[in-house]
N, C-alpha and C positions, 0 to 999 in steps of 0.2 A: 665089738661093742667097747666103747671107751670106759676107762676106769671111773671117770667123773660121772658118767651115766649110770654105771653099776652102783656107785655110792648113792646116787639119787634114788634109784629103785629100792635099794636096801633100806635107805632112811625112810622112804614111804611105807615099805612093808612094816618096819618096826613101829612107825607111828600108828598105823592101823592096828597092829597087834597090841600095842600098849593101850590104845583106846578100848579095844575089845576086852582086854583083861580088867581094866578099871571098871567098865560097865558091868562085867560079870561079878566083880567084887561088890559093887554097890547093890546089885540086885540079889546078892546072897547066894549066887550059884557056886562061887568059890570064895574062900576066905584067906586073903593074903596075910592077915595078921597071925593066923595059926599055921599057915603053910609057908614057912621060910624057904623050903627047898624050891618051890615053884618060883617064888619071888627072886631068889638069888640065881636060879637056873636061867631065868629069862634075862637077867642082867648079864650073866656070864656069856650066854649065847649071843647076845647083842654085841658085847665087846669082842668076842672071838670072830664073829662074822666080819666086823669092820677091820680087824687086824689082818684077816686073811686077804682082804682086798688090798690092803696096804703092802702086805708081803709080796703078793703077785705083781703089784705095780712096781715095786723096787726091783724085783727079780727081772722084770721085762726091761727096765732101764739099763741094767748092767750089760 
């Protein structure tokens, strides 16, 4: 599987996950205003997952 395709799948996953989190927040199931750990955990996980793909892509090019 190419890295471009992996990035596309990962971006689609995070798009769906973000929409689900926002819908749950709007419906009152979760509260992102009071749960900073969840909010920053999702942001950090998103950043790390994309950086891991970039790391492996650069490692493969060497």
